[in-house]
N, C-alpha and C positions, 0 to 999 in steps of 0.2 A: 132841628133839632132845639132850636128854640122855645117851641111849641112844648117840647117833655118835657123842659127845664119849669117851664111854664105852667105845664098839670103838676108836677110836685109841689110848687108853691102854691097854687088853688086846692092840692086836697091837704092842706094845713102841714103839709115838712117844709120847715124852714132848714134855709141852708147859709150856715155860720161860718166863716173863717176862724171862729174861735173854739169850732166845735171837734177841731182833731189836734190838740193836745196832749202830747206824752205818748199815753198807753190808750186815749179815748176807744179807739178803733177795736183794740183788743178786751178792753172791758165790754165794749158792747156785744161783743160774742166773735168777733171777727178769728177765721181758724184756717188752720193751713189747708185742707180743703180746698175752701174759699178763692184762696187764691192760686191754686194750683186748678180750677174752674175758670178766674178768670183769663189764665191765662189760654185754657184749651180751648174757650170760647174765640179767641183772639187768632188762636194758630189757625182754628179750623171755620169760623164761622157761621157756622150750626148750630144748633142746641143737639140735635139727634147726635154730629158725631164727635161730640164734644162728649156727650153721655156714652157713649161706646167706646172714644180712648179711655173713659173714668171709670169704666164697667160697672155701669149705673141706670136705671131706666130713663128713660125722656120726662117723665113726669117728675122724680126725684132732682134730675138738673136743674128741671125748671125751677122747682122750690127753691133749692138751693140759690138760685139765682136773685130767686125775691127773699130769700135769706140777706145778703148782700147788699140788696137796693135797701131794706129796711135798714141795717146795720151802720152803710156810709150815708145812708138819708140822701142819694143821689140817682138819678137813672143813670144805670150802667149800660143797659142798650138799647136799640128798635131794632124793631123787624123790618127788613128787607126783601126786596123780590125773593132772591135768593139763601133765604136765611136770616141774621141777624148781624148787627154792626155794632162798634161798642160807641157807645157815646163821648165828649173827650174826657168825663168825669171816669169811665170804663177803662181809656186809655192808660189813664193817667195812673190806674189802679192795676193794670197789667203791666203798666211798664217798672214799677216798684215789684209789684209778683213776683216779676220775672229774675228780676235782683236777689231778692228772697230767698228762692228755691232755689237758685242757683248757689250765692254762699252756704248753703244748708246740706247742698253735694258739693263743696269744695270741702268743707266742715267733716261731713262724714268721710270725704277723702285720705286727708287728714289725718284723723282719727287712726281710720285702718293701717296708713303710715305707721302710723308712732306705734301703735300695738305688735304688728309683724314687722315691725324695722325696715322695711320696705322702702324706696324713694318714693313714692307716688304715683297717683296712674295719669294716665294722655289716651286723653279721645279725641282722636282725629278723622275724617271724611276725604275720600280723593276719588275724584275720574281715575279709570284705568291705565290711562299713560305714565303719568306721573305715579303713581301707586308701584309701577313697578321699578321706573328709571328712577327716583328720585327718593321714596317712600323707604323702603327696603334699605338699599344702603345707609343712609340715613341711622335705620331703626339696628342696623350692625352696628356700629358705631357710637350708638349711646347705649346701648344694652353689653358693651365691651365694656367701657369707661364709667358706665353707670349702671351696675347688673340689679339694681333694686325697681327700676322702674317695670311697670306695669303698661304695654299699649295695647287699644283695643282703636281698629283702624276698620270704617266702610267704606266701603266700593261702591261709589253710584254713580247717578246722573247730577247734573248740579243743580236740577229744580231741584232735587228732593233733598242735596246738600246744604244747599242756603237757606231751606229753611230748618231744616234738621240744630243748623249754629244757630240762628234766630229763637230758638226755644231751650237752646244751652244744651244740646245734648251732646255739642261738638265742642271743644278748645277752638278748633281751627278748621279750616278744611284746606284742600287744593283744589280748584274748581272754574267756574265765570259764576258771574251774579247776573241771575233772570233777569230778562229783559224788563217782567211785572214785577220785579222787588225794586224800592226805593236805594237807589247805590250811596246814597248818605249812611247808611244805616252799616255801612262795613267799611274796615280800612284793607285794599288791596295793593298785594305787591306781584304784578308781571312777571313771571320766571318763563313762561314757553309756549312754545306752540306746540298744539296738538296732532303727529299727524297720524292718517289712519292708512289701511292699505283692504285689499278685497282676500279674501279665504274662500277657498273651494277645496274638496275632496283632494287627493292623490289621484291620479287618472282621471281629472275632470278633463272633457271635449277640448276646454278651451286652452288646457298647459299644451297642449299640441300645436299651437299658435305659434308660442314664442311671447309674442304680445297680444293683450288685447286690447279691442278700442270700444267706446262707448254701446257702439252699433253691436259690437256681437254679443253685449251683456242682457239685453235689453229682453231676450226670449227665455230667459230661465228664471227660476225660481227664486227668490230672494227670501233672507232673513235681516230684518233690521230690530232697531231697537224702538220704542213708542214712537204715533207719531208729534211731533215737537221736540225732541230730542236731538242737542245741537250735531250730531254725527249726521242723525237720518236729514235732519235737514241739509243739508254738506251737501249730502250725496246727491237729493234731489233736485236740489240746486244749478249741480253739473250737469244732468240730463235736461233740464229743461234749457238753460242756456245753451246745447248742443242742440237742442230741437229735437232729441231722443225720447220717444214715448216714455215714461218710468213701468217699470216693471209693476203686471198686473197681478200675477202670485204671490205673495207677502204672507210672510209669516212675523207677526209681532212679538217680542220677547226682552224683556229688560235682563235675559239669565243668559250669561258668558257661557256655563255648560249647555244649558239647552240649545244657544245657537249652535255647538259644534255638533253637537249629538244631531242634528236635522244635516249642519256641511258634510260632515262625514258619511251621511246613509245615503244623503241622496247629491243631485246635482246642483242643490241650491246655493246662491253667492253670499257674500256676508262681508260687511264692513266693521270691521275693529280696528281698534288702536294699536299701530305698526308697533309699540313695544312689546302689547299683550301677544301678538300676532312672535313678532322672532323669539320670544319665549316657549310657546306653544309647538308650534311647527317645528319636526323634528324631536318629539320627544317621543319615548318606546310607549307611550299609552297609547289608545285610541282616539285621545285627544288631540294625538302627534300625526295620525294619519290625513294631515289637512296642511295644501301649502298655500303659501301668499304667490297671488294672483300676479304674473307682470302685467300694467295695464299702462298706458302711454296720457297718461295727466296722473295729477296728484290731488291726494283728500288733505286740504289741508283746514284742521276747524280750527277755531276761533283761539285767541292766543286764553291760558288757563294760567292764575294767579294764587298766591297767598294769602288766605281771605281769612280775618278774623273781625270778630262783632265789634264795632266800634261803641265805647265806652265800658269796654269790658275786660279786668284784667286778666291773664292768664296764668295759671298755679305754675311754679317754678319748671316742674319738670315740664308740661305743657310748653311752655318758652327755650326750654332745650332743644327740645326735638325741634319746634319751630326753625329755630336759628340753623341747626343744623342740616336741613332742608333747603332753607333759603342758602347758605354756604355750599351745597349741594350744586343744584340748580345754576350757582354762580360755575362752578368748576365742568357743569354738562355743558352752556351755552356763557361765556366770558363776556361777551357783548351784552 
């Protein structure tokens, strides 16, 4: 990193603290697309992926990065084995750029609310179980009391949600902090343990056994979430700890709808959140042609939390729903 700094100085580019006073960057030509680019580079770690995300060619993205380095008179990134990494200058700019873009998004939301007379919008993400047990009841309460609020929900795994939160695409999430992210970037309030179960089609041979054990399950096809996701790892750990071979025939998908379609049409077994399974099984649609398989072991996934991005204030509408979900969690688990 020091070499990059010295290279810029040796090229005749002087870096002075008094070079960035007032609106110096704007006068030098810094634009919103530059801010979007540096944030996207930080999120993706590759120029090609950043270019695709911003709907431009890779050469155009490289030229934009060069423009930014000329404007700020500092090296913003360096190439590494798997892509690019921001320098301290790049990280500092990305941190400020993310806040600026967030403020602009909030300004748009506020102006939109004023124009329509509505109470603002909320963007949140959740893993499956709390989406059913916590978010839905909280939404019922908040929309009754404040009917103008627009609520946008994404149900995904924790790896996706945490990164979406850092990218300011969510106001808050109900999830876990992935092991590969710095926990100091977040503020988390633990609110519950996600319980999971196994789902099979109605008439599945295992249902005739009454209660199935691990040795009964190994010979069947399985539908799993993608490798590395928490629920999948939990089920795999249960097999390994008992010395039972892992399932050999596996379909990987993050789609709950596809999971249920495979389960209902075959003898495959799928682990899903208990709250979701209880909601689905017994419905009159084809998705309801499935049952919770009784098993002699528990599938408890790591506790989930109500998570916000540290040093980022939530708009009033998001804070309102956040607090109602927190209150709802206390009703479900008073301890």
